[in-house]
VEXDOMAR-142180 format. One line per 10 residues: for each residue x, y, z of C-alpha. Coordinates in steps of 0.02 Angstrom, whole numbers, padded with zeros to 5 digits, always signed. Layout:
residues N
X,Y,Z  ...;
***
This chain:
residues 357
+14195,+08377,+06966  +14008,+08401,+06943  +13958,+08583,+06931  +13782,+08627,+06984  +13688,+08789,+06979  +13632,+08750,+07157  +13715,+08607,+07252  +13562,+08587,+07361  +13450,+08572,+07209  +13323,+08694,+07276;
+13342,+08848,+07168  +13282,+08848,+06987  +13413,+08840,+06850  +13375,+08929,+06686  +13357,+08814,+06535  +13293,+08930,+06399  +13467,+08993,+06358  +13524,+08814,+06332  +13402,+08790,+06187  +13398,+08866,+06014;
+13214,+08909,+06037  +13264,+09009,+06192  +13106,+08944,+06274  +13064,+08847,+06431  +13059,+08868,+06619  +13189,+08818,+06749  +13248,+08649,+06811  +13261,+08608,+06994  +13446,+08574,+06968  +13569,+08592,+06825;
+13727,+08487,+06813  +13862,+08515,+06682  +13968,+08361,+06648  +14133,+08377,+06555  +14186,+08194,+06551  +14104,+08026,+06519  +14132,+07979,+06701  +14042,+08136,+06759  +13896,+08100,+06641  +13880,+07923,+06707;
+13894,+07980,+06889  +13755,+08108,+06864  +13643,+07980,+06779  +13674,+07851,+06916  +13637,+07980,+07051  +13472,+08029,+06971  +13420,+07849,+06938  +13472,+07795,+07111  +13364,+07927,+07194  +13218,+07915,+07072;
+13246,+08093,+07013  +13179,+08137,+06840  +13324,+08171,+06722  +13331,+08282,+06568  +13480,+08263,+06452  +13534,+08421,+06361  +13666,+08428,+06225  +13664,+08575,+06106  +13480,+08609,+06141  +13440,+08625,+05956;
+13299,+08497,+05956  +13218,+08532,+06123  +13055,+08617,+06170  +13033,+08636,+06358  +12873,+08682,+06449  +12855,+08858,+06517  +12838,+08778,+06690  +13011,+08703,+06669  +13073,+08533,+06724  +13045,+08460,+06895;
+13206,+08362,+06914  +13389,+08366,+06864  +13444,+08435,+06696  +13610,+08360,+06640  +13705,+08463,+06512  +13833,+08356,+06420  +13986,+08463,+06385  +14113,+08327,+06348  +14246,+08359,+06217  +14346,+08244,+06106;
+14385,+08240,+05919  +14492,+08090,+05874  +14528,+08065,+05689  +14633,+07915,+05639  +14643,+07900,+05450  +14461,+07891,+05399  +14400,+07835,+05571  +14321,+07971,+05677  +14269,+07965,+05860  +14173,+08110,+05934;
+14128,+08143,+06114  +13942,+08173,+06136  +13967,+08355,+06185  +14069,+08402,+06032  +13992,+08538,+05923  +13930,+08446,+05770  +13951,+08585,+05642  +14130,+08618,+05699  +14169,+08432,+05687  +14104,+08428,+05508;
+14217,+08575,+05465  +14368,+08483,+05535  +14335,+08326,+05434  +14320,+08429,+05275  +14484,+08517,+05318  +14561,+08344,+05332  +14502,+08306,+05155  +14374,+08175,+05205  +14199,+08147,+05136  +14037,+08081,+05208;
+13964,+08218,+05317  +14007,+08378,+05222  +13823,+08404,+05175  +13776,+08397,+05360  +13868,+08562,+05386  +13784,+08697,+05487  +13669,+08581,+05582  +13666,+08649,+05760  +13684,+08543,+05913  +13804,+08414,+05980;
+13875,+08253,+05908  +13786,+08145,+06036  +13616,+08199,+05972  +13650,+08150,+05791  +13619,+07962,+05807  +13462,+07989,+05911  +13372,+08080,+05770  +13476,+07999,+05633  +13511,+08177,+05580  +13504,+08207,+05394;
+13503,+08347,+05267  +13544,+08380,+05085  +13556,+08197,+05039  +13659,+08132,+05185  +13615,+08047,+05350  +13732,+08009,+05493  +13677,+07827,+05489  +13774,+07809,+05326  +13939,+07841,+05416  +13909,+07787,+05597;
+13993,+07622,+05639  +13965,+07618,+05827  +13881,+07716,+05966  +13951,+07707,+06142  +13815,+07737,+06271  +13775,+07714,+06454  +13635,+07585,+06470  +13523,+07640,+06613  +13433,+07472,+06616  +13590,+07366,+06629;
+13691,+07496,+06727  +13843,+07484,+06614  +13927,+07563,+06464  +13889,+07473,+06301  +13954,+07484,+06123  +13815,+07466,+05996  +13860,+07429,+05815  +13762,+07527,+05686  +13659,+07373,+05642  +13590,+07372,+05819;
+13545,+07557,+05822  +13380,+07539,+05729  +13412,+07683,+05611  +13269,+07745,+05503  +13208,+07912,+05437  +13236,+08032,+05583  +13227,+07882,+05697  +13335,+07763,+05797  +13334,+07641,+05941  +13384,+07785,+06053;
+13234,+07889,+06003  +13117,+07740,+06020  +13174,+07708,+06199  +13230,+07880,+06262  +13242,+07831,+06445  +13366,+07690,+06419  +13524,+07753,+06334  +13634,+07906,+06361  +13750,+07930,+06213  +13931,+07955,+06263;
+14029,+07940,+06100  +13996,+07916,+05915  +14112,+07824,+05797  +14108,+07852,+05609  +14194,+07788,+05452  +14224,+07926,+05326  +14292,+07917,+05148  +14457,+07977,+05077  +14408,+08031,+04903  +14558,+08140,+04874;
+14474,+08295,+04941  +14314,+08266,+04845  +14141,+08253,+04920  +14031,+08101,+04926  +13921,+08090,+04770  +13799,+08235,+04775  +13629,+08156,+04808  +13512,+08304,+04836  +13436,+08390,+04686  +13442,+08567,+04758;
+13625,+08548,+04804  +13671,+08478,+04633  +13575,+08617,+04547  +13661,+08751,+04651  +13831,+08674,+04617  +13794,+08657,+04431  +13826,+08469,+04427  +13723,+08315,+04396  +13662,+08209,+04540  +13792,+08077,+04580;
+13941,+08186,+04534  +14074,+08236,+04659  +14143,+08410,+04694  +14274,+08473,+04814  +14215,+08429,+04990  +14248,+08607,+05045  +14141,+08673,+04903  +13999,+08556,+04949  +14008,+08612,+05131  +14011,+08797,+05086;
+13864,+08775,+04967  +13760,+08687,+05099  +13800,+08822,+05227  +13739,+08955,+05105  +13581,+08857,+05068  +13547,+08833,+05254  +13582,+09016,+05294  +13460,+09069,+05159  +13327,+08968,+05249  +13371,+09031,+05423;
+13445,+08862,+05469  +13615,+08924,+05529  +13617,+08995,+05705  +13632,+09183,+05716  +13589,+09268,+05882  +13538,+09426,+05789  +13419,+09337,+05670  +13255,+09281,+05748  +13225,+09167,+05598  +13358,+09055,+05676;
+13277,+09053,+05849  +13202,+08885,+05806  +13235,+08700,+05805  +13263,+08699,+05618  +13129,+08593,+05537  +12986,+08579,+05661  +12894,+08441,+05566  +12962,+08284,+05485  +12922,+08243,+05304  +12773,+08122,+05305;
+12798,+07941,+05252  +12637,+07879,+05171  +12578,+07707,+05120  +12521,+07683,+04940  +12340,+07702,+04994  +12376,+07856,+05099  +12473,+07938,+04958  +12335,+07903,+04832  +12207,+07985,+04947  +12325,+08132,+04973;
+12346,+08156,+04786  +12158,+08161,+04764  +12141,+08292,+04902  +12281,+08395,+04825  +12200,+08388,+04653  +12032,+08445,+04723  +12112,+08588,+04818  +12245,+08646,+04696  +12188,+08583,+04527  +12214,+08421,+04429;
+12380,+08477,+04356  +12466,+08497,+04524  +12570,+08349,+04579  +12631,+08345,+04759  +12814,+08303,+04792  +12844,+08116,+04798  +13003,+08021,+04841  +13018,+07831,+04856  +13049,+07773,+05035  +13074,+07607,+05124;
+12941,+07472,+05135  +12843,+07538,+04987  +12809,+07705,+05068  +12816,+07874,+04983  +12894,+08025,+05066  +12818,+08194,+05032  +12868,+08369,+05082  +12807,+08444,+05245  +12861,+08616,+05184  +12753,+08597,+05028;
+12604,+08541,+05132  +12620,+08688,+05250  +12636,+08815,+05111  +12493,+08745,+05006  +12381,+08739,+05160  +12400,+08928,+05172  +12538,+08945,+05301  +12666,+09045,+05205  +12834,+09115,+05259  +12815,+09239,+05401;
+12641,+09176,+05446  +12578,+09232,+05616  +12549,+09394,+05709  +12614,+09354,+05883  +12786,+09321,+05957  +12791,+09146,+05882  +12784,+09140,+05692  +12835,+09038,+05542  +13009,+09089,+05485  +13018,+09224,+05353;
+13142,+09113,+05261  +13071,+08937,+05271  +12897,+08868,+05307  +12964,+08719,+05404  +13039,+08825,+05543  +12931,+08890,+05684  +13019,+09033,+05771  +13026,+09135,+05929  +13025,+09317,+05875  +13077,+09370,+06049;
+12964,+09366,+06200  +12872,+09208,+06147  +12825,+09070,+06267  +12820,+08884,+06237  +12631,+08897,+06242  +12638,+09024,+06100  +12748,+08910,+05996  +12637,+08759,+06026  +12481,+08856,+05980  +12558,+08899,+05812;
+12618,+08720,+05786  +12444,+08651,+05820  +12366,+08778,+05702  +12484,+08724,+05564  +12463,+08538,+05599  +12273,+08549,+05603  +12267,+08660,+05448  +12371,+08537,+05347  +12265,+08391,+05406  +12105,+08481,+05359;
+12173,+08528,+05188  +12258,+08367,+05138  +12215,+08229,+05262  +12398,+08213,+05315  +12447,+08234,+05497  +12617,+08312,+05525  +12728,+08249,+05667  +12843,+08362,+05765  +13030,+08331,+05754  +13089,+08421,+05913;
+13083,+08327,+06078  +12951,+08401,+06192  +12978,+08410,+06380  +12826,+08431,+06491  +12716,+08473,+06342  +12649,+08385,+06188  +12584,+08438,+06020;
***
C-alpha cells in the first residue's frame, strides 16, 4: 500500500528531515514505497499524469531548494539483503553502511573500504560511489531498474551502466531509470580484505599498498578515518550535517594540468607540487580538498549558519538554522575562489533540486 503524507496531494510534506543536509522546502506530496511494485506504481502514476517526480533514497547526496519541490517525492524504503556465497543482491532502499557491515561479518571482501558511506544501496551505482581505494563499479554485476522510457523493468549488466569516476549511465540520464536492486560479486579471501589500494588507509594500517588485512580491521580503520573527517553521520555533530564531499576531484587534461601546475607554482612557490594521480584517457586527477585549502578556505571557514566542516575542507555543512541559499552561497564562494586562484573549476557532487551551483 502506498503511504502518502496527504492523499489529496495538497498539503506540503517536509523533505529536509529526509536529507543529511537537513535542508529544503516541502513537496506537494510524499509517497513512501516499501516494495518494488509500489515504487513502480508510484513512478507510473506520476509519469501518467505528467507530475514531476523526485526520487529520494537515503538523502545523503541531495540538496533541495528552500522553496521545495512542486510535485511528488517518492521515498524508496524497500528492504532486501540476499547473500548467496559471494553473490549479493540488495534492494534499493537497504542502508548501504549496514549492508557493508553484514558482508564483512560474512567474511567477504570487496566493499569493506566503503564502510560508513551514508545513504541507500540504490544510490551507489548512480554516483559510482567510491572511497579509500574502492568503487562499487568494481563489484557490481547487474543493476535492476525500472525504465521510464520503455515502461518496463530491465536488468542492466555492469558493462552497460557507463561507470566512470563518480559517474554512470543513471547519472547521465537521471529521468530515465529508477534503480530497484543492485547485484554484486564479492570475494572470499578467507576473511581478508581486498588489496589495500589507498595510501592513507595503508599508512594507518601500517601495511604496504597492495597488502591485505582482516576485512573487519579494514572496515574499522575506514570508519575511524571517516569519523575523524566528519564523514560518519552523527545527529549531535554538525560537521556531519553535510553531503560528505561537496565537490568531486577534478580530472584534468595534460594541458589543463600543466597550466594548473604553473598557477600553483606562482601562488605557492616553485617547490610546491599539487597532488596528481593518473586517470583514464590520459587525464590527471587532483585533489579538490587541496585546492580548497590552498585557495584559503580552511577547515571551519565561514561565519554564518553554513560553513566548511571543522574536520574536512571538502564538506560544506549546515551548522543549524542554515538555508539552502546559505549553503549555495558558500559553495559558490569556494568554487569561484578556487577558480580565481588556480584556474580549475570545481563541480558539485550532490544532486541539486530546484537550484544550481
